[in-house]
N, C-alpha and C positions, 0 to 999 in steps of 0.2 A: 453826617451823611446828607448829601444834597439832592433833592428831587427837583424835577422841572416845576416851576410854580403853575397854578391853575390856568394862567392866561397863556402860557406857551403852547403852541400846537404840538400835539402828539407825535413823536417820531415814528417812522415805520422801518421795518426791517424789510430786506429784498424779497421777503416771502409774504408780505402783507396781503397782496392780491390773491395769492394762492390760499390763504386762510380764509378769506372772505368767500371765495369761490366754494369752498369745502362747507360753508355754512357755520363757520366758528362764530362763537360769542366772543367779541373782542372787548377787552377792558384796558383801562390804563394801567401800566406797570413800569416803575422806574423811568417814567417819561416816555414810554414806548406805547402804541396801541398793540396789545398782545392777545393771542387766543387763550382764553381761560379753559374752554372746552369746546368739543365739536358736538354735532347733534346727537351722537350716542351717549354722551354724558361722562362724567368724571369716574364714576364707579367702573363703567365698562372700559374706560381708557386705562385706569389703573390696572384692572385685573389683566387686560391685554398685555401691558408691559411685563407683568410678572410671568406670563405664560409664553409670550412670543416675542415680539419686537415693537417697541413704540418709537415714534419719530417726532422729536422735539425741535422746534425753531428756538435756538438760544443765540440769535444773532445780536441781540441787544447787549450782550456781554462785550467787555473791551478786550481785544486782541492787540498785543504790542510786543515789541522786541527790544531788549538792551543790546547794543552793539558796541563791543570794545576790541582792543587788539589781540587778545588771547583769552582762553577760559579763566585763568586765574585771575586776571584783572577785573573782568566783568562780574565774576563770582564774588570777588571782595567788594565791589560796589554794591551789589545787591545784598550781601551779608550785612552791611552797615545799616539796612533797612528792615531786614527779616531775620527771624531767629532760626530758620532751617540752615542745615549744612548744604551750601550751594557748590562749594569748592569740589566736594567729592561726588557731585552728580556725574554719573557716567554718560557718555554720549548715548543719545537715544532714550534717556530716562527722564521721568517727570516727577516733581515732588509738590506736596501741599504745604503752603505756609501762610504767614500772616504779615501784613504790612503794620508796623507798630508805631505808636506815638511815643513821644519821649518818656511818658509815665507808664509805658507798658501796656496802655489800652490798644484796642484792635481798631485800626482805621478801615481795614478790609481784610478779606482772605482772598487768597490767589493760587493759581497753579503756575509753576515755573518748570520749563522744559529745556534741556540741552539737546540741540539737533544732533542727530547721529552723523551727519555729512561732516567730514574733516574740513571741508572747504569753509564751513559755517562756524569753526572754532572761533570763540569770543562772542558768539551770539546766544542769547538766552531768550526763550520765548514765554511771554506772560499772558495769562487770562485772568481778568479781574472782573468784580461785579458791575452791572449796567449802571446801578444808581451812584456809584462811587467812582466811576472810571475818570471823569473830568478832574476831580479832586486828586485822585491817585496820580495820575499823569503829571499834574502840576507838582505834587509832593515829591515824586520820584526825581523828575527832571531838575528840580531845584537842589537836589542833593547829590547829584552825581559828580565823580571826579572828571577832570579833563581827560579827554580821550575815550570816554564811554558815553554814548548818546541813546536816548529813547525814541524810538520809531513807532507811531501808532499805526495800526492797520485797518483804517476805516473802510478799505477797499475789500475786506473780507467778511464773509458770512459764517455762522457756526451752526452746525446741525448736530443733535445727539441721537444716536441709535442705540436704544437700551432694552435688554431683555435677554433671555436665554437663547433666542434664535438670531440675535443680531450677528453673531459670528458666522452662521450659515449664509446669511445675505451677503456680508462682506466677502466671505470666502469665494463666492461666485463671481465677484466683480472687481475687487481690489486686491491686486497681488500682494502678498506678505501679510495681510491683515490677520488672517487666521492663526499665525504663528506668533503674534506679538504676545509679551507678557503683560500683566496689569501695570499700569502706570509707566508705560513706555510709549515713544513716539516714533512715527514713520511718515516719510513722503512717499506717496504712492499715487495710483490713479484709480477712479471708478469709471469703468467703461471708457477709458481714455481721458476722462476729465481729471486734470491735476487737483489733487488733495493732500492736505497734511492731517494726519489722524493721531489721536492718543487713545489707548485702551483704558477708558476711565469714564466716569459719569457721576450723576446725582441721585441715583434710584436704588443703590444698594446691589443692583444686577450687573451682570457682565454687559459690556457695551463699549461704544466708541463715541468720541467727540470728533467731528469732522469739519475742518476748517477749508473753506472753498471761496474762490472769487466771487464777489457779488454778482458779476455777470453770469455766472454759472450755477448760482444758488438754486433758481427755480427749476432748472434742467435736472439737477442732482435730486432735489426734493421730489420732482415727478417720477424720476427713475426708481428712487427708494420706495415710494408708495406703490409702484407697479408690482413690487414683490409680494407674494401672498402672505409672508409673515408679518408685513409691515402695516400699521395704522397709525394716523396722526394723533398726537397726544398734546393736550393743553397744559397750562401752569397750574390748574387745579389738581390734576393727578401728579404732576411733577412734585407738588408741595406734600401730598399724602404719601408718596413713594419716598421721598427724602426723609420725612419724618419717621416713618417705620424704620428706615435704615439709620436713624439715630444721628443724621447729619445736621450741622448748623446752617441756619440761614442768616446771612450777615443782616444787621439792623434789627434783628429779633433776638437770636439766641447768643449772638457775640456783637459787641460794638465798642465804642471808645471807652465805656465804663468798665469793660471786663478785660482781664488778662487772659493769655492762652492758658495759664494754669487754673483759672477760675472756670474758664470755659472747657476743661477737661481735654485739652488739645496738647498735652505734654508729649504725647507720642510723635507729634510733628516736629519736635525740637530735638535734634539728634545730640548725642552725648557731648561731642566736642563743643557745640555752641552752649550747651546747658553749663559746662564747666568753665569754658573761656569767656563767655559773654561776648561784648563787642557789638551789641545790637541795641536799638532804643529800649529803654525800660528794663535792661538786663539786671540792674541791681534789684528792682522789685521782684522780677521773675525769679531770679536766684534765691531771694529770701522766701518767697512763697514755696519754691521747691523744697527748701531746707525745713521751714517751719509749718508749711501747709498754709493754704489761702484762707481768708475769712469765709469765703462762700465757694460753692462748686455747683456746676451744671449737673442735673441729674436727670434721669428718666423717671416718669411717674405712671404707674399703672392703676387702673380703676375697676371697681366692680360695677355691674349694670352697664348701660350703654349711653349715659348722657356724657357728652365730651365736655372737657374744660377748655376754654379758649385763651388765647393770649391776653395777658393782663389780669387774669383771675389770681386772686391772693392765695398763698399757700400758708396754711396755719398748722400748729401743733394740736394735739388731741385736746388741749385745755383752752384753745382758742386764740393763742398768741399768734399773730402774723409775722411769719419768719422769711417769706420770699414771694415770689410771683412766677406765674407761667409765662414763658417766652414763646412757645409754639405748642398748639394742641389741636386735637381733632380726633375724629374716628378713623382707625386703621382698617381699611377693607380686607386686607391679607390677615391681619392680626385678629380681626373679628372683635374688636374692643376699642374703647377710647385709649388715647395716649397722650402724653404731654412731655415737653422738656421745661425745666425751669430751675431757678436758683435757690439753694437753701443754704444756711450756715453748715460748714463742713462737719460739725458734730452730728448733724441729722442726715448726712449724705450716704451713710452706709446702707447697701441693699437690704431690703426687709423692714427699714423704718417705716412706721405707720404715721401718716400725716392726713390732713384734710385740705381740700381745695375748695374755696367758697364759690359756688356757682348760683347765680340768682338768689344770693343772700343765704343760701343753705350749705352746710358743709357736706362735701362729697368725699367719701373714704378713698385715700390714695395710699400707695405703697412705693417706696423708692425701689427702682429696678436698674439693672445694668442695661444699656443699650448696645447694639441695636434691638428694636422691638421684634424685627423679623430679621432672621439671619442674613447676612450679606453673602452674596453669591459671585464675587469677583473671581477671575480665573487667576489662580496664584501658580503660574508655571514659572520655572526659572528661565533666564535668557542665556545660560550657559551654552546651550546649543547653537545659539546664533553668533557666539563669539564676542558677546558684548562685555 
């Protein structure tokens, strides 16, 4: 995973000036100067998102499209690189997957959407992580068959509106948004501004990711913040929200050393792909599915209030080091510390008692199923829309 080196000037999203005007504390993140928090602070922002609607600038993410002659051709090109079933993605549907290395390690995780418009048949929309996007684009472009091309959308910003009241805001301004099912996409407008949205996000709450032209980004940001339900949220609360939701952060909880099976992401590999393979690392992944992986990503719960941070060692009760924490912190909604980490599969059963070494001392930990806080995605069928 490549980061901009320390001598490179930090990149700025189209909303950089807007963050500064709001008094955001800006920090380097994936080569960008990004808001980690606003003056009210991370705790207030976290709670606001859980209760109302939080607005995030995620324009550092990579937006791109694969374009081929028809859906089957483009889907086959992508299926040679990811383990998800892309062929059977319906128009207007989105799916989560991973870009895999030849050994089954994860190069990045990404969202893949098939536009609903029949005129865009053969196009697949991709959203990849900021720190990986340059490498991802090179990796994908080098492996495409003739007739399928990768087009990057550097001219587009990405906003995320997350929380139980996000739908109320969108219903007032974006035709069709309120009727969307979870993990579907729609091209619509917000007060007349052209946008492309997905009903998805990274907080465990209902919400939307909103793609908009760079030139319209600040206008849309300002319009959204004018709504009483909406406040700006920085990367600090984004991290505590996604951790409570049990969601992976690339480069921390999953990376080139972890397979999707080890990362507890088997749910994202549909049955046809699990059985047929045909993606990088398929042999390893099918072996791990059959025999079980050597290690597994688990959730860890703690007594007390001291959080275990990334890198902390995980030990058995007799002091044997068996793994390490990949993400950890205090969960404001949970009201307790929480962590994700890898342990040998034999120790991955919920209820297993372990220790996490914090400042040289063992902290009692229990393996738990994630999410730590129940996810509240809107699970409605799209049958009514004729999808």
